[in-house]
C-alpha positions in Angstrom: 90.3 127.2 109.4 90.9 123.9 111.3 87.7 122.4 109.9 88.7 123.3 106.3 92.2 121.8 106.8 90.7 118.7 108.3 88.5 118.2 105.2 91.4 118.7 102.8 93.7 116.3 104.7 91.1 113.6 105.5 88.5 113.8 102.8 89.9 112.6 99.5 86.6 113.0 97.7 87.0 116.8 97.3 89.2 118.4 94.7 91.6 119.9 97.3 91.7 116.6 99.2 92.6 114.7 96.0 95.4 117.2 95.2 96.8 116.9 98.8 96.7 113.1 98.7 98.3 112.8 95.2 101.0 115.3 96.2 101.9 113.3 99.3 101.9 110.0 97.4 104.1 111.4 94.7 106.6 112.7 97.2 106.6 109.4 99.0 107.5 107.6 95.8 110.1 110.2 94.9 111.7 109.9 98.4 111.7 106.1 98.3 113.2 106.1 94.7 115.9 108.6 95.9 116.7 106.3 98.8 117.1 103.3 96.5 119.3 105.3 94.1 121.6 106.4 96.9 122.6 102.8 97.5 124.0 102.5 94.0 127.9 102.4 94.0 130.1 105.0 92.4 127.5 107.8 92.4 129.0 111.2 91.5 128.9 114.0 94.0 126.6 116.0 91.8 124.0 113.2 91.8 124.4 112.6 95.5 123.9 116.3 96.2 120.7 116.4 94.1 119.3 113.4 95.9 120.2 115.0 99.2 118.2 118.1 98.4 115.3 116.1 97.1 115.3 114.3 100.5 115.4 117.7 102.3 112.3 119.0 100.4 110.4 115.7 101.0 111.3 115.7 104.6 110.1 119.3 105.2 106.8 118.5 103.5 106.3 115.4 105.6 107.0 117.4 108.7 104.4 120.0 107.7 102.0 117.1 107.0 102.6 115.7 110.4 102.0 119.0 112.1 98.8 119.6 110.2 97.5 116.2 111.0 98.3 116.8 114.7 96.7 120.3 114.5 93.5 119.1 112.8 93.1 115.8 114.8 90.0 115.7 117.0 92.0 113.7 119.5 95.7 114.6 119.0 97.0 112.1 121.6 95.1 109.3 119.9 96.6 110.2 116.5 100.1 110.3 118.0 99.9 106.7 119.2 97.8 105.4 116.3 99.4 103.2 113.6 99.5 106.0 111.1 100.7 108.5 113.7 103.6 106.3 114.6 104.5 105.7 110.9 104.3 109.5 110.2 106.6 110.2 113.1 109.2 107.5 112.2 109.3 108.8 108.7 110.4 112.3 109.9 112.8 111.3 112.6 115.9 112.5 110.6 114.5 116.0 110.7 115.0 116.4 114.4 118.7 115.6 114.2 119.6 117.9 111.3 120.1 121.0 113.4 122.0 119.3 116.2 124.4 116.9 114.4 124.5 118.3 110.9 123.6 117.0 107.5 125.5 113.8 108.0 122.8 112.7 110.5 120.5 112.2 107.6 122.7 109.4 106.4 122.8 107.8 109.8 119.1 107.9 110.2 118.1 107.2 106.6 117.0 103.7 107.5 113.8 105.4 108.9 112.9 106.5 105.4 111.8 103.0 104.6 108.8 103.6 106.9 107.5 106.0 104.4 106.4 103.0 102.3 103.8 102.3 105.0 102.4 105.8 104.5 101.1 104.7 101.1 98.6 102.4 102.9 96.6 105.5 104.1 96.1 106.7 100.5 95.0 103.3 99.0 91.6 101.9 99.7 92.7 98.3 99.0 95.8 98.5 101.1 93.9 100.3 103.9 91.6 97.3 104.0 94.4 95.4 105.7 93.9 97.5 108.8 90.4 96.0 109.0 91.7 92.5 108.2 94.2 92.7 111.1 91.3 93.3 113.5 89.2 90.5 112.0 91.8 87.8 112.3 93.7 89.1 115.4 92.6 86.2 117.6 93.3 83.6 114.9 96.7 85.0 114.3 97.6 84.9 118.0 96.5 81.2 118.2 98.5 80.5 115.0 101.6 82.0 116.5 101.2 80.0 119.7 100.7 76.8 117.8 103.7 77.6 115.5 105.9 78.3 118.6 104.9 74.9 120.0 105.7 73.1 116.7 109.0 75.0 116.5 110.1 73.8 119.9 109.0 70.2 119.2 110.9 70.3 115.9 114.0 71.7 117.5 113.9 69.1 120.4 113.2 66.2 118.0 116.0 66.9 115.5 118.4 67.5 118.4 117.5 64.0 119.8 118.1 62.3 116.5 121.2 64.3 115.2 123.2 65.5 118.3 125.4 62.4 118.5 125.9 62.2 114.7 126.5 65.9 114.2 127.5 67.5 117.6 128.9 70.6 115.9 125.7 71.4 113.9 123.2 70.4 116.6 124.9 71.4 119.8 121.7 72.2 121.6 117.9 72.7 121.1 118.7 76.4 120.6 121.2 75.6 117.9 118.7 73.2 116.3 116.0 76.0 116.2 117.6 77.4 113.0 117.1 74.1 111.2 113.5 73.9 112.6 112.7 77.4 111.3 114.0 76.8 107.7 112.3 73.4 107.6 108.9 74.4 109.0 108.8 77.4 106.6 109.8 75.0 103.8 112.7 77.3 102.9 115.4 74.6 103.3 118.7 76.5 103.0 120.6 73.3 103.2 123.4 74.6 105.4 122.5 72.0 108.1 120.6 68.8 107.4 120.0 65.4 109.0 122.2 62.4 108.1 120.7 59.7 110.3 117.7 57.6 109.3 115.7 58.8 112.3 116.5 62.4 111.5 115.5 62.1 107.9 112.3 60.3 108.8 111.5 63.0 111.4 112.3 65.7 108.8 109.7 64.3 106.5 106.9 64.8 109.1 108.2 68.3 109.9 108.0 69.2 106.2 104.4 68.0 106.0 103.6 70.2 109.0 105.5 73.1 107.4 103.2 73.0 104.3 100.2 73.6 106.6 101.9 76.3 108.6 102.8 78.2 105.4 99.3 78.0 103.9 97.2 78.7 107.0 98.0 82.5 107.2 97.3 82.9 103.4 93.8 81.3 104.0 93.1 83.5 107.0 94.0 86.7 105.1 92.1 85.7 102.0 88.9 85.0 103.9 89.3 88.1 106.0 89.8 90.3 102.9 86.6 88.9 101.4 84.7 89.6 104.6 86.2 93.1 104.8 85.1 93.9 101.2 81.6 92.7 102.0 81.5 94.9 105.1 82.6 97.9 103.1 80.0 97.3 100.4 77.3 97.0 103.1 78.4 100.2 104.7 78.5 101.9 101.3 74.9 100.7 100.5 73.7 101.8 104.0 75.2 105.3 103.5 73.7 105.6 100.0 70.2 104.6 101.4 70.5 107.1 104.2 71.5 109.9 101.8 68.6 109.0 99.5 66.2 109.2 102.4 67.6 112.5 103.5 67.3 113.9 99.9 63.7 112.7 99.7 62.9 114.4 103.0 64.5 117.6 101.9 62.5 117.5 98.6 59.2 116.9 100.5 60.0 119.6 103.0 60.9 122.1 100.2 57.6 121.1 98.4 55.5 121.8 101.5 57.2 125.1 102.0 56.5 126.1 98.4 52.8 125.1 98.7 52.5 127.2 101.9 54.0 130.2 100.2 
């Protein structure tokens, strides 16, 4: 029984597995759509009640899915603390407060419903590839974050040095200057605070140049990692295909020998 359920839940190549996957995906989309519609102003009570019961149905199904995944997991504890296990749990948190605090708790905890969007990653091969990408570029991302943190501090300290005397209210300290550094390094440039001194403007020019590099580096890392991940998947697929072909050939030869003996 457990083995059958495991195949249905985890193997989307079978007919039952595909039905299970598509059902969960459709319910995720319905749940997210209902969540978005709930935020519209001036909804009638009838529409709100309908959306509420849609949420109840989706929530119950997601709870059952979580229990089944826990039941069929070879290592339940490992699943609980895995990325998908945490996402599955966060998506059903409102369920555990329904019986204790009433239906209104669903409204209080509905922010957790946004985590259901991450559940879609499991059911999409291309999106699931990002899990492998995260492993491939983990060290580079850590280095990038450290370097970005250093640049952020230098930018905050630099603009504070140039602008503090001219704009003491805007650039009170390095900490207050950090907001300017963030929007400048990310090339967002809200314009709520900006330099007015010649030194500050000149310094801003160099920060903007560094900001262009900071914005493009993650995109380059992800793009190269995605290409590598796809190549690894293709190699694994070819390897599996070759192994299956060899096994089929062995089975055919074995069957032929048995027929000859008989």
